[in-house]
NUBAKE-434106 format. One record per residue (C-alpha): residue number from 1; residue in three letters; x, y, z. Coordinates in Angstrom, 3 decimals, m for minus. Layout:
% NUBAKE-434106
ATOM | NUM | ALA | X | Y | Z
...
***
This chain:
% NUBAKE-434106
ATOM | 1 | MET | 200.104 | m74.796 | m103.242
ATOM | 2 | THR | 196.385 | m75.418 | m102.718
ATOM | 3 | ALA | 194.052 | m73.857 | m105.276
ATOM | 4 | PRO | 191.344 | m71.447 | m104.084
ATOM | 5 | THR | 188.217 | m73.306 | m103.008
ATOM | 6 | GLY | 185.668 | m70.520 | m102.716
ATOM | 7 | SER | 184.984 | m68.114 | m99.873
ATOM | 8 | ASP | 181.913 | m70.028 | m98.680
ATOM | 9 | LEU | 183.775 | m73.339 | m98.266
ATOM | 10 | PRO | 184.474 | m74.219 | m94.603
ATOM | 11 | ARG | 188.172 | m74.652 | m93.976
ATOM | 12 | TRP | 187.613 | m78.013 | m92.273
ATOM | 13 | LEU | 185.951 | m79.335 | m95.432
ATOM | 14 | ALA | 188.735 | m78.030 | m97.656
ATOM | 15 | TRP | 191.267 | m79.760 | m95.398
ATOM | 16 | ALA | 189.299 | m83.022 | m95.341
ATOM | 17 | ARG | 189.010 | m83.022 | m99.143
ATOM | 18 | GLU | 192.697 | m82.372 | m99.629
ATOM | 19 | ILE | 193.682 | m85.062 | m97.123
ATOM | 20 | GLN | 191.355 | m87.588 | m98.789
ATOM | 21 | ALA | 192.775 | m86.758 | m102.228
ATOM | 22 | MET | 196.339 | m87.179 | m100.946
ATOM | 23 | SER | 195.359 | m90.516 | m99.420
ATOM | 24 | GLN | 193.693 | m91.756 | m102.611
ATOM | 25 | THR | 196.628 | m90.801 | m104.815
ATOM | 26 | GLY | 199.124 | m92.173 | m102.299
ATOM | 27 | LEU | 197.335 | m95.531 | m102.113
ATOM | 28 | THR | 197.405 | m95.717 | m105.907
ATOM | 29 | TYR | 201.178 | m95.330 | m106.061
ATOM | 30 | SER | 202.265 | m96.860 | m102.732
ATOM | 31 | SER | 204.990 | m99.472 | m103.198
ATOM | 32 | ASN | 204.680 | m101.378 | m99.921
ATOM | 33 | GLU | 202.274 | m102.145 | m97.093
ATOM | 34 | TYR | 203.919 | m99.631 | m94.774
ATOM | 35 | GLU | 203.170 | m96.787 | m97.192
ATOM | 36 | ALA | 199.649 | m98.103 | m97.803
ATOM | 37 | GLN | 198.909 | m98.119 | m94.072
ATOM | 38 | ARG | 200.050 | m94.517 | m93.719
ATOM | 39 | TYR | 197.877 | m93.400 | m96.639
ATOM | 40 | ARG | 194.871 | m95.326 | m95.285
ATOM | 41 | ARG | 195.379 | m93.446 | m92.043
ATOM | 42 | LEU | 195.005 | m90.176 | m93.962
ATOM | 43 | SER | 191.598 | m91.359 | m95.206
ATOM | 44 | GLU | 190.665 | m92.189 | m91.613
ATOM | 45 | ILE | 191.646 | m88.679 | m90.529
ATOM | 46 | ALA | 189.553 | m87.121 | m93.334
ATOM | 47 | ALA | 186.546 | m89.226 | m92.283
ATOM | 48 | GLU | 187.069 | m88.277 | m88.624
ATOM | 49 | ILE | 187.173 | m84.569 | m89.475
ATOM | 50 | ILE | 183.870 | m84.804 | m91.339
ATOM | 51 | HIS | 182.332 | m86.904 | m88.559
ATOM | 52 | GLU | 183.296 | m84.326 | m85.928
ATOM | 53 | GLN | 181.836 | m81.465 | m87.958
ATOM | 54 | THR | 178.643 | m83.100 | m89.292
ATOM | 55 | GLY | 177.840 | m86.062 | m87.070
ATOM | 56 | LEU | 177.876 | m88.412 | m90.055
ATOM | 57 | ALA | 179.210 | m91.875 | m89.244
ATOM | 58 | ALA | 182.933 | m92.104 | m89.948
ATOM | 59 | GLY | 182.790 | m95.772 | m91.027
ATOM | 60 | PRO | 180.648 | m95.328 | m94.187
ATOM | 61 | LEU | 182.610 | m92.190 | m95.083
ATOM | 62 | LEU | 185.868 | m94.114 | m94.864
ATOM | 63 | ASP | 184.408 | m96.949 | m96.946
ATOM | 64 | SER | 183.425 | m94.440 | m99.632
ATOM | 65 | PHE | 186.864 | m92.828 | m99.613
ATOM | 66 | LEU | 188.663 | m96.168 | m99.954
ATOM | 67 | LEU | 186.447 | m97.186 | m102.892
ATOM | 68 | GLN | 187.675 | m94.239 | m104.985
ATOM | 69 | PRO | 190.224 | m95.616 | m107.482
ATOM | 70 | GLY | 193.313 | m94.098 | m109.029
ATOM | 71 | TYR | 194.719 | m90.591 | m108.992
ATOM | 72 | ALA | 192.308 | m88.200 | m107.276
ATOM | 73 | THR | 190.656 | m85.839 | m109.781
ATOM | 74 | PRO | 187.380 | m83.862 | m109.729
ATOM | 75 | LYS | 184.154 | m85.618 | m110.659
ATOM | 76 | VAL | 182.116 | m84.269 | m113.607
ATOM | 77 | ASP | 178.444 | m83.247 | m113.566
ATOM | 78 | VAL | 176.592 | m82.359 | m116.799
ATOM | 79 | ARG | 173.420 | m80.242 | m117.033
ATOM | 80 | GLY | 171.170 | m79.432 | m119.971
ATOM | 81 | ALA | 169.684 | m75.937 | m120.417
ATOM | 82 | ILE | 166.548 | m76.218 | m122.570
ATOM | 83 | VAL | 164.605 | m73.018 | m123.204
ATOM | 84 | ARG | 161.165 | m72.825 | m124.843
ATOM | 85 | ASP | 159.274 | m69.561 | m125.345
ATOM | 86 | GLY | 161.411 | m67.792 | m122.760
ATOM | 87 | THR | 160.997 | m70.515 | m120.118
ATOM | 88 | ILE | 163.572 | m73.028 | m118.934
ATOM | 89 | LEU | 163.082 | m76.752 | m118.380
ATOM | 90 | LEU | 163.534 | m77.888 | m114.778
ATOM | 91 | VAL | 162.966 | m81.216 | m113.054
ATOM | 92 | GLN | 161.988 | m81.754 | m109.427
ATOM | 93 | GLU | 164.573 | m83.945 | m107.734
ATOM | 94 | ARG | 163.345 | m86.848 | m105.613
ATOM | 95 | ALA | 166.447 | m86.471 | m103.451
ATOM | 96 | ASP | 165.454 | m83.100 | m101.943
ATOM | 97 | GLY | 162.156 | m82.047 | m103.570
ATOM | 98 | ARG | 163.792 | m79.035 | m105.202
ATOM | 99 | TRP | 164.270 | m78.166 | m108.870
ATOM | 100 | ALA | 167.253 | m78.287 | m111.236
ATOM | 101 | MET | 168.213 | m78.433 | m114.883
ATOM | 102 | PRO | 168.168 | m82.108 | m115.892
ATOM | 103 | GLY | 171.537 | m83.820 | m115.663
ATOM | 104 | GLY | 173.804 | m85.837 | m113.423
ATOM | 105 | TRP | 177.194 | m87.461 | m112.955
ATOM | 106 | ALA | 179.164 | m88.301 | m116.079
ATOM | 107 | ASP | 179.551 | m91.955 | m117.023
ATOM | 108 | VAL | 182.875 | m93.447 | m118.036
ATOM | 109 | GLY | 183.213 | m94.038 | m121.781
ATOM | 110 | GLU | 180.480 | m91.623 | m122.941
ATOM | 111 | ARG | 180.995 | m88.340 | m124.764
ATOM | 112 | PRO | 179.967 | m85.263 | m122.730
ATOM | 113 | SER | 177.418 | m84.138 | m125.342
ATOM | 114 | ALA | 175.899 | m87.624 | m125.490
ATOM | 115 | MET | 175.712 | m87.771 | m121.711
ATOM | 116 | VAL | 173.690 | m84.586 | m121.405
ATOM | 117 | VAL | 171.288 | m85.708 | m124.154
ATOM | 118 | ARG | 170.729 | m89.007 | m122.361
ATOM | 119 | GLU | 170.327 | m87.397 | m118.941
ATOM | 120 | VAL | 167.719 | m84.940 | m120.249
ATOM | 121 | TRP | 165.776 | m87.783 | m121.854
ATOM | 122 | GLU | 165.916 | m90.005 | m118.794
ATOM | 123 | GLU | 164.998 | m87.318 | m116.274
ATOM | 124 | SER | 162.440 | m85.271 | m118.238
ATOM | 125 | GLY | 161.133 | m87.246 | m121.247
ATOM | 126 | PHE | 162.335 | m84.629 | m123.742
ATOM | 127 | GLN | 164.633 | m85.258 | m126.707
ATOM | 128 | VAL | 167.325 | m82.651 | m127.265
ATOM | 129 | VAL | 170.485 | m81.904 | m129.221
ATOM | 130 | ALA | 173.449 | m80.351 | m127.443
ATOM | 131 | ARG | 174.326 | m77.104 | m129.223
ATOM | 132 | LYS | 176.791 | m75.135 | m127.105
ATOM | 133 | VAL | 178.729 | m75.250 | m123.847
ATOM | 134 | VAL | 177.444 | m72.368 | m121.728
ATOM | 135 | GLY | 179.998 | m72.798 | m118.979
ATOM | 136 | VAL | 182.357 | m75.012 | m117.031
ATOM | 137 | PHE | 181.922 | m74.287 | m113.337
ATOM | 138 | ASP | 183.468 | m75.305 | m110.049
ATOM | 139 | ALA | 180.469 | m77.261 | m108.774
ATOM | 140 | ASN | 181.446 | m76.737 | m105.132
ATOM | 141 | ARG | 181.637 | m72.976 | m105.375
ATOM | 142 | ASP | 177.899 | m72.231 | m105.338
ATOM | 143 | GLY | 175.024 | m73.440 | m103.205
ATOM | 144 | ARG | 175.709 | m75.593 | m100.174
ATOM | 145 | PRO | 179.431 | m76.433 | m100.189
ATOM | 146 | LEU | 179.097 | m79.577 | m98.034
ATOM | 147 | GLU | 180.116 | m82.061 | m100.702
ATOM | 148 | PHE | 182.916 | m84.454 | m99.877
ATOM | 149 | TYR | 184.279 | m84.756 | m103.421
ATOM | 150 | HIS | 185.364 | m81.912 | m105.647
ATOM | 151 | ALA | 183.427 | m81.666 | m108.924
ATOM | 152 | TYR | 183.176 | m79.662 | m112.124
ATOM | 153 | LYS | 179.834 | m78.822 | m113.719
ATOM | 154 | ILE | 179.417 | m78.524 | m117.517
ATOM | 155 | VAL | 176.241 | m76.724 | m118.614
ATOM | 156 | PHE | 175.143 | m77.313 | m122.225
ATOM | 157 | LEU | 172.637 | m75.183 | m124.112
ATOM | 158 | CYS | 170.401 | m77.714 | m125.879
ATOM | 159 | ASP | 167.756 | m77.530 | m128.624
ATOM | 160 | LEU | 164.429 | m79.240 | m127.998
ATOM | 161 | ILE | 163.504 | m81.648 | m130.821
ATOM | 162 | GLY | 160.752 | m83.847 | m129.378
ATOM | 163 | GLY | 159.280 | m85.806 | m126.497
ATOM | 164 | GLU | 156.918 | m84.830 | m123.715
ATOM | 165 | ALA | 157.165 | m84.217 | m119.991
ATOM | 166 | ARG | 157.676 | m87.465 | m118.066
ATOM | 167 | PRO | 159.115 | m87.836 | m114.556
ATOM | 168 | SER | 161.530 | m90.666 | m113.796
ATOM | 169 | HIS | 162.780 | m92.691 | m110.848
ATOM | 170 | GLU | 165.020 | m89.698 | m110.053
ATOM | 171 | THR | 162.494 | m86.905 | m110.649
ATOM | 172 | LEU | 159.051 | m86.116 | m109.225
ATOM | 173 | ALA | 157.871 | m83.580 | m111.801
ATOM | 174 | VAL | 158.909 | m81.776 | m114.980
ATOM | 175 | GLY | 158.058 | m78.245 | m116.037
ATOM | 176 | PHE | 159.051 | m75.067 | m117.875
ATOM | 177 | PHE | 159.455 | m71.926 | m115.756
ATOM | 178 | PRO | 160.055 | m68.217 | m116.474
ATOM | 179 | PHE | 163.515 | m67.077 | m115.437
ATOM | 180 | ASP | 161.951 | m64.470 | m113.141
ATOM | 181 | ASN | 159.576 | m66.919 | m111.428
ATOM | 182 | LEU | 161.587 | m70.028 | m110.583
ATOM | 183 | PRO | 160.644 | m72.712 | m108.057
ATOM | 184 | PRO | 162.998 | m73.482 | m105.142
ATOM | 185 | LEU | 166.275 | m74.620 | m106.687
ATOM | 186 | SER | 168.439 | m77.559 | m105.647
ATOM | 187 | PRO | 171.606 | m75.427 | m105.283
ATOM | 188 | ASN | 174.192 | m78.187 | m105.585
ATOM | 189 | ARG | 172.627 | m79.159 | m108.926
ATOM | 190 | THR | 171.517 | m75.804 | m110.366
ATOM | 191 | HIS | 172.410 | m72.407 | m108.963
ATOM | 192 | GLU | 171.116 | m68.964 | m109.888
ATOM | 193 | ARG | 174.592 | m68.225 | m111.258
ATOM | 194 | HIS | 174.277 | m71.047 | m113.803
ATOM | 195 | LEU | 170.846 | m69.849 | m114.944
ATOM | 196 | ALA | 172.066 | m66.258 | m115.240
ATOM | 197 | GLU | 174.811 | m67.453 | m117.574
ATOM | 198 | VAL | 172.275 | m69.423 | m119.657
ATOM | 199 | LEU | 170.138 | m66.299 | m119.972
ATOM | 200 | ALA | 173.156 | m64.216 | m120.974
ATOM | 201 | HIS | 173.978 | m66.697 | m123.773
ATOM | 202 | LEU | 170.400 | m66.522 | m125.027
ATOM | 203 | HIS | 170.614 | m62.727 | m125.201
ATOM | 204 | ASP | 174.042 | m62.853 | m126.876
ATOM | 205 | PRO | 174.597 | m65.987 | m129.010
ATOM | 206 | SER | 178.225 | m64.924 | m129.599
ATOM | 207 | ARG | 178.987 | m64.841 | m125.877
ATOM | 208 | PRO | 182.065 | m66.999 | m125.091
ATOM | 209 | THR | 181.868 | m69.998 | m122.803
ATOM | 210 | ALA | 182.111 | m69.064 | m119.134
ATOM | 211 | PHE | 184.559 | m70.875 | m116.889
ATOM | 212 | ASP | 185.917 | m70.742 | m113.362
***
C-alpha cells in the first residue's frame, strides 16, 4: 500500500517516484540480466512520465535514476534554525535567489548534528551548536512538490557561538530577519510551516519534536 504523499503532489509525480524506487530496488536485487532489463525499463518509464509532464529531457533523468545505488530510501536534508534577538538567520540561495535556513543534503558517514553545524558554517560564516531537533518533516509535502526524489527534512534549533556573516559559493547573502517580515523563501528548502514550528519551540522550550 502506498503511503500518503500530500494533497498538493501531482499524481503523475507520485507514480513516477514509486516506479523509479521499484526500479532502483529491483536492480539492486535482480539475479539475472533478464530481470535487470525489466527493472531498467521501469526507470525509462519513470523518466518518460516526467519528460511528458515537464519537458525535461528523458536521457539525463534516466542517467540520474540509474546512478542511485541500493535499496531506494528517502534522502535527508538538514537545516539549522539560529535565532538572535527575535530574528532568524537566513541565507540567499544562488540556485534561485530566494532565502532559506542554512543547510543541505546529508553526507554519508557524518552525524546529523555535526552536519548541520558544518552546513551553517559553510553557508553563513556563523559557528553554532546544535541544541534540539525542532522537527522531522516530509520535505516534499510543502512548497513546490516537483522533486524527483523523496526526502526528509530535519530542522535543528542551534545556539550561536561565534563567527560573522559571510556568503559562500552556494549563497549570495546572509542576514537575520524578523519572523513577521521575511524575504521571499525558497520553499523546497524552508517553508513557512518549518519557521512556524521553530517559533513555537522558542515560545515553549518544552514543546516536543514535531514530525510528519
